[in-house]
C-alpha positions in Angstrom: 0.3 0.2 0.4 1.3 3.2 -1.1 0.5 5.6 1.8 1.3 9.1 0.4 0.3 8.6 -3.2 -2.6 10.7 -4.8 -1.2 10.5 -8.3 -2.6 6.9 -9.9 -1.5 5.0 -13.0 -4.8 7.2 -14.5 -3.9 10.7 -13.9 0.0 10.5 -14.7 0.7 7.5 -16.3 1.9 4.0 -15.1 5.5 5.6 -15.1 5.2 8.7 -13.2 2.7 6.5 -10.9 3.3 7.0 -7.1 6.6 9.2 -8.1 5.7 11.7 -4.9 6.4 8.6 -2.6 9.8 8.0 -4.1 10.7 11.7 -3.7 10.0 11.7 0.0 11.8 9.0 0.4 14.8 10.1 -1.6 14.8 13.2 0.9 15.1 11.0 4.0 18.7 10.4 3.7 19.6 14.0 3.5 17.6 14.9 6.1 19.4 12.4 8.2 22.5 13.8 7.1 21.3 17.1 8.6 19.9 16.1 11.7 23.6 14.6 12.4 25.5 17.9 11.7 22.6 20.0 13.6 23.1 17.9 16.6 27.1 18.6 16.4 28.6 20.3 19.1 29.9 23.0 17.0 26.8 23.8 15.7 25.6 24.9 19.0 22.1 24.5 17.6 19.2 25.6 20.4 18.4 22.6 22.6 14.7 23.0 21.4 15.1 23.5 17.9 17.2 20.4 17.3 14.9 18.5 19.3 12.0 20.0 16.9 14.1 19.0 14.1 14.5 15.5 15.2 10.7 15.6 16.2 9.6 16.0 12.6 10.2 12.8 12.1 7.7 11.2 14.0 5.4 13.3 11.7 6.9 11.6 8.6 6.0 7.9 10.3 2.2 8.9 11.4 1.6 9.6 8.1 2.5 6.1 6.8 -0.3 4.6 9.0 -2.4 7.1 8.5 -2.2 7.2 5.1 -2.5 3.1 4.7 -5.9 4.0 6.8 -7.2 6.4 4.8 -6.8 4.1 1.7 -8.1 0.9 3.2 -10.7 2.0 5.5 -11.9 4.8 3.5 -10.7 4.2 0.5 -9.3 7.7 -0.3 -6.7 10.1 -0.3 -5.1 11.0 3.6 -5.8 14.5 2.6 -9.4 13.9 2.1 -9.5 12.1 5.6 -10.2 15.0 7.8 -9.7 13.1 11.3 -6.5 11.3 10.3 -5.3 14.3 8.4 -5.3 17.0 10.9 -4.3 14.1 13.5 -1.0 13.5 11.6 -0.4 16.9 10.6 -0.7 18.4 14.2 3.1 16.7 14.8 4.2 18.5 12.2 3.1 22.0 14.0 4.6 20.7 17.1 8.0 19.9 15.3 8.2 23.6 13.4 6.8 25.2 16.7 9.6 23.8 19.0 12.2 24.2 16.1 11.0 28.4 16.0 11.1 28.7 20.2 14.4 27.5 20.3 15.8 30.3 18.1 13.9 32.4 19.8 15.3 31.7 23.6 19.0 31.6 22.2 18.4 35.0 20.5 16.8 36.2 23.7 19.7 34.5 25.5 22.6 35.8 23.9 21.4 39.1 22.7 21.2 39.5 26.8 24.4 38.1 27.7 26.1 40.6 25.2 24.1 43.5 26.7 25.4 42.5 30.3 28.6 42.0 29.0 28.9 45.6 27.1 28.0 47.1 30.2 30.8 45.7 32.2 28.8 46.2 35.5 27.3 44.2 38.0 24.2 46.1 38.4 23.6 46.8 34.8 24.2 42.9 34.2 21.5 42.5 36.7 19.0 44.9 35.0 19.8 42.8 31.5 16.9 40.4 30.6 18.1 36.8 31.5 16.8 33.8 29.4 16.5 32.0 32.6 13.9 34.3 34.8 10.1 33.9 34.8 9.5 35.8 31.3 10.8 32.9 29.6 8.8 29.4 29.1 10.2 26.0 28.5 9.3 24.8 25.4 7.0 22.2 26.8 4.9 24.7 28.8 4.8 27.1 25.5 3.3 23.9 23.4 1.1 23.0 25.7 -0.2 26.3 25.9 -0.7 26.9 21.7 -2.3 23.2 22.0 -4.7 24.5 24.3 -5.4 28.1 22.8 -5.3 26.9 19.0 -7.4 23.8 20.1 -9.9 25.6 22.4 -10.2 28.4 20.0 -10.9 26.1 16.8 -13.2 24.5 18.8 -15.1 27.4 19.9 -15.7 28.7 16.3 -16.5 25.9 15.0 -19.3 25.1 17.5 -20.4 28.6 17.2 -20.7 28.5 13.7 -22.6 24.8 13.9 -24.6 25.9 16.5 -25.8 29.1 14.5 -26.6 26.6 11.1 -23.6 26.5 9.2 -21.3 29.2 7.3 -24.3 30.2 5.8 -26.7 31.2 8.4 -23.5 32.5 10.6 -21.6 34.2 8.0 -24.5 35.1 5.3 -22.7 33.2 2.6 -25.0 31.4 0.6 -22.3 28.6 -1.1 -21.7 25.4 0.7 -18.3 23.7 0.9 -17.7 20.1 -0.8 -17.4 17.1 1.6 -13.5 16.8 1.6 -13.0 20.6 2.8 -10.6 20.4 5.6 -12.1 21.2 8.8 -11.2 24.3 10.9 -9.0 22.5 13.2 -7.4 21.2 10.4 -7.0 24.7 8.7 -5.7 25.9 12.5 -2.9 22.9 12.2 -2.2 23.9 8.4 -1.7 28.2 9.0 0.0 27.4 12.3 2.5 25.3 10.9 3.2 27.9 8.1 3.8 30.4 10.3 5.9 28.6 12.8 8.4 27.9 9.8 8.3 31.5 8.3 9.3 33.1 11.7 11.7 30.2 12.1 13.5 31.4 8.9 13.6 35.1 9.9 14.9 33.8 13.3 17.2 32.0 11.8 18.2 34.5 10.0 18.9 36.8 12.9 20.8 34.1 15.0 23.5 34.6 12.4 24.3 37.6 13.8 24.1 37.1 17.9 25.5 34.2 17.5 28.8 35.6 15.8 28.2 32.4 13.1 27.6 33.7 9.8 26.6 30.7 8.2 23.5 30.0 10.1 21.9 32.5 7.0 22.4 29.5 4.7 20.3 27.3 6.6 17.6 30.1 6.4 17.6 30.2 2.8 17.7 26.3 2.3 14.5 26.2 4.5 12.7 28.2 1.5 11.9 25.5 -0.7 10.5 23.9 2.2 8.1 27.1 2.6 7.4 26.4 -1.0 6.5 22.9 -0.2 4.3 24.2 2.8 2.3 26.3 0.3 1.9 23.7 -2.5 0.3 21.4 0.4 -1.8 24.7 1.1 -2.8 25.4 -2.6 -3.9 21.3 -3.0 -6.1 21.7 -0.1 -7.8 25.4 -0.9 -9.0 24.2 -4.0 -10.2 21.2 -2.3 -7.7 18.4 -2.9 -8.7 18.7 -6.7 -7.7 15.4 -8.8 -7.3 18.3 -11.9 -4.2 19.5 -10.1 -2.7 16.3 -8.0 0.9 17.2 -9.8 1.1 19.8 -6.8 1.7 16.7 -4.8 5.2 16.0 -6.7 5.8 19.6 -7.0 5.7 19.2 -2.9 7.6 16.4 -2.6 10.5 17.7 -5.1 10.2 21.0 -2.9 10.8 19.2 -0.1 13.6 16.9 -1.5 15.5 19.9 -2.1 15.3 21.3 1.1 16.2 18.3 2.7 19.6 18.5 0.8 20.0 22.1 1.1 19.6 21.9 5.0 22.1 19.4 4.9 24.6 21.3 3.0 24.0 24.2 5.2 24.0 22.4 8.5 27.7 21.3 7.7 28.8 24.8 6.8 27.3 26.1 10.1 29.4 23.3 12.0 32.6 23.8 10.0 32.7 27.3 10.4 36.1 28.6 11.7 35.1 32.0 12.4 32.9 31.7 15.0 33.2 33.1 18.4 32.7 30.8 21.6 32.4 33.3 24.3 29.8 36.3 24.7 32.4 38.9 26.3 34.9 37.9 23.4 32.0 38.9 21.3 31.0 42.1 22.8 34.8 43.5 23.2 36.4 42.3 19.8 35.2 45.7 18.2 33.7 47.4 21.4 29.9 48.7 21.5 29.6 48.4 17.2 29.5 44.8 18.3 26.9 45.4 21.1 24.6 47.2 19.2 24.9 44.9 16.4 23.3 41.8 19.1 20.9 43.8 20.4 16.9 41.7 20.3 15.5 42.7 16.8 12.1 44.5 17.7 10.5 42.1 15.9 11.5 38.9 17.6 9.1 37.4 19.7 9.7 37.1 23.4 10.0 33.3 24.6 7.0 33.4 27.3 3.8 32.1 27.8 2.7 34.8 25.6 4.0 34.3 22.9 2.3 30.3 22.1 -0.8 32.2 23.1 -0.8 35.0 20.1 0.2 32.6 18.0 -2.8 30.4 18.7 -5.2 33.5 18.0 -3.4 34.1 15.3 -3.7 30.6 13.2 -7.5 31.0 14.5 -8.6 34.0 13.0 -5.8 32.7 9.5 -7.7 29.9 9.3 -11.5 31.5 9.6 -10.3 33.4 7.1 -9.0 30.5 4.6 -12.0 28.5 5.3 -14.7 30.8 5.3 -13.2 33.2 3.1 -13.2 30.7 0.7 -17.3 30.5 0.6 -17.5 34.5 -0.7 -18.8 34.3 -4.1 -15.5 35.7 -5.5 -13.4 33.2 -3.9 -15.4 30.8 -4.7 -15.6 31.5 -8.6 -11.6 31.2 -8.4 -11.3 28.1 -6.7 -14.7 26.6 -8.3 -12.0 25.9 -11.6 -8.7 24.6 -10.3 -6.1 25.1 -12.7 -2.3 24.8 -12.3 -1.3 28.6 -13.3 -3.7 29.5 -10.3 -2.1 26.8 -8.5 1.3 28.1 -8.9 0.5 31.5 -8.0 -0.7 30.3 -4.5 2.3 28.7 -4.2 5.2 31.1 -5.3 3.5 35.0 -4.7 3.7 34.2 -1.2 7.1 32.3 -1.1 8.9 34.9 -2.8 7.1 37.3 -0.8 8.4 36.1 2.2 11.8 35.3 0.8 11.7 39.5 0.2 10.8 39.9 4.1 13.1 37.9 5.5 16.4 38.2 3.1 15.9 41.6 1.9 15.3 43.3 5.0 17.3 44.5 8.2 17.4 41.3 10.2 19.0 43.2 13.4 17.2 46.0 15.2 18.6 48.7 17.1 17.1 50.9 19.8 14.0 49.7 19.0 14.1 50.4 15.4 15.3 48.3 12.3 18.5 49.2 11.4 20.3 48.7 8.0 22.3 45.9 8.0 25.2 46.0 5.1 25.1 42.6 4.7 21.7 42.3 3.3 21.1 39.6 1.5 20.5 42.2 -1.3 23.7 43.4 -1.4 25.3 39.7 -0.5 23.7 38.0 -3.8 25.1 40.0 -6.9 27.3 39.5 -9.1 29.7 42.5 -7.9 29.8 39.6 -4.8 30.7 36.8 -7.4 33.3 39.2 -9.3 35.2 39.6 -5.4 36.3 36.3 -5.8 38.1 37.1 -9.0 38.8 33.5 -11.2 37.4 31.3 -8.3 33.6 33.7 -8.8 33.8 33.1 -12.2 34.2 29.7 -12.4 32.2 28.7 -9.7 29.1 30.5 -11.3 29.5 28.9 -14.4 29.5 25.8 -12.5 26.2 26.6 -11.0 24.7 27.8 -14.1 25.6 24.4 -16.0 24.5 22.5 -13.5 21.3 24.8 -12.8 20.3 24.2 -16.3 21.1 20.7 -16.7 18.8 20.3 -13.8 15.9 22.8 -14.9 15.3 21.9 -18.2 14.4 18.4 -17.7 12.8 18.8 -14.5 10.9 21.2 -16.2 9.7 19.0 -19.3 9.2 15.8 -16.4 6.5 18.4 -14.6 4.6 19.0 -17.4 4.5 15.2 -18.2 3.4 14.8 -14.7 0.8 17.8 -14.9 -0.7 17.2 -18.5 -0.2 13.4 -18.6 1.5 12.9 -21.9 4.8 14.5 -23.3 4.8 17.8 -25.1 4.3 17.3 -29.1 5.6 20.1 -31.1 4.0 18.8 -34.1 0.6 19.3 -32.7 -0.3 23.5 -32.9 -2.7 22.7 -29.7 0.5 21.7 -27.8 2.6 24.6 -29.1 0.1 26.9 -27.8 0.5 25.3 -24.2 4.2 25.7 -24.9 3.9 29.3 -25.1 2.2 29.8 -21.9 4.3 26.6 -20.1 7.0 28.8 -21.3 6.3 32.4 -19.7 5.8 30.2 -16.1 9.1 28.8 -16.6 10.9 31.9 -17.3 9.6 33.8 -14.5 10.6 30.3 -12.4 13.6 31.2 -13.8 14.2 34.8 -12.9 13.4 34.1 -9.6 15.5 31.5 -8.8 18.6 33.9 -9.7 19.2 35.0 -5.8 19.5 31.4 -5.3 21.7 30.6 -7.7 24.1 33.6 -6.8 24.1 32.4 -3.2 24.9 29.0 -4.8 28.0 30.9 -6.7 29.2 32.9 -3.6 29.2 29.9 -1.2 30.8 27.7 -4.3 33.6 30.7 -4.4 36.1 29.9 -1.8 36.1 26.2 -2.5 36.8 27.0 -6.1 39.4 29.1 -4.8 41.3 26.3 -2.4 41.3 24.0 -4.9 43.2 26.3 -7.5 45.6 27.1 -4.4 44.4 30.0 -3.0 44.5 31.7 -5.9 42.3 34.0 -8.2 40.5 36.3 -5.8 39.8 39.8 -6.6 42.9 40.9 -3.4 45.4 38.7 -5.2 44.4 39.6 -8.7 45.1 43.5 -7.4 48.5 42.5 -5.8 49.9 40.9 -8.6 49.1 43.8 -10.6 50.7 45.9 -8.1 53.8 43.7 -8.6 54.1 44.0 -11.9 53.7 48.2 -12.0 56.7 47.9 -9.8 58.6 46.1 -11.6 57.9 47.8 -15.0 
């Protein structure tokens, strides 16, 4: 029994039947590698985050029997059996929450320690926030608070709507949901999971500054495919798991596989970072007040106390209400009643790119309660000018990345077209030629959206290329050679 598959042979052809299961399985080894390096002492990952990442395996294992029961007992895929779907997905929410909460706690502890050290006064140190004080909740208590608030809120709203005679009577909506529509509690699980992952991406990007290990940013970048995977699942549910867009599930599996590989590489880089500073006092004194200022807590970062999960739970319930009941409004219903891949892909990539711009294009560190410009922001780092600073090594790295990207992207696009349309593209058919124009526009826009990722890969690869070349090829060395040549002349 294939627990995860939704793409039967009639939808994608016998060759591609169950391809999502194969992709999910292929992603397990790199995820285990990621867990290995994340748990290494050199990585210094927050304890709660480390546990949360490992707890994700419980979610993966739970979906197997849940999927089997859904198909054998209910004769349907797991996404259409709400009780099993929501119960298994709740484990993902717990995993994501602990992962994000750990980094929120670590940022509070690091910034408090740096602030106390910078003052070099006992009174100031006593006045500084303490990560072990009563203002900080334990991960277990925070998780229980989230479950209690989100569960009670979802039950209360769903009960009130049912008592009023359904959404039509309670909210004045005339449309009726399909039988396989997600319940409000299940939508709460999904909105909470996405919100936690989004927050974790931003917290990790900031943690790179306050911890002194800038390689943590690479993990934040690597989490982006997982965000696209989450929105793929939500888009599938938003269109009521329509078989017409079944290929979203293989797309979700492919994004998950990419995220697993990226996180494994990022965790390796973090654990092997040679520039990390071990003590908070050294970090606070290495370049004076400027370092202490850079390690102030970002104004947007949540305080890891019991109010954080309460606010998250309330926000998740409200977001779930907007998604579930808002989809019954006439304009939304007209949009969702005819599921197409362009609509679904827009629901995936627009929010993914928008949040990536917030995380990577904004300012990770706040000073004095206000956001300040970080000279090493995402946009300034990821540019061709940055690649050129590595000289020959940067050029070689960029060429290698581009060749690898196109060697993967073009066959993947053709294969995904086969998965989505059910047949190979036939250029002798005028109808297929017309489809090619539309698909080509989507492909080009997707390629453009991935330019920052390709630049980031080239920048990350450049130091290794330089090492292979014997330490040469950088801009500084090229300048020194030019100066030597000028002096000899």
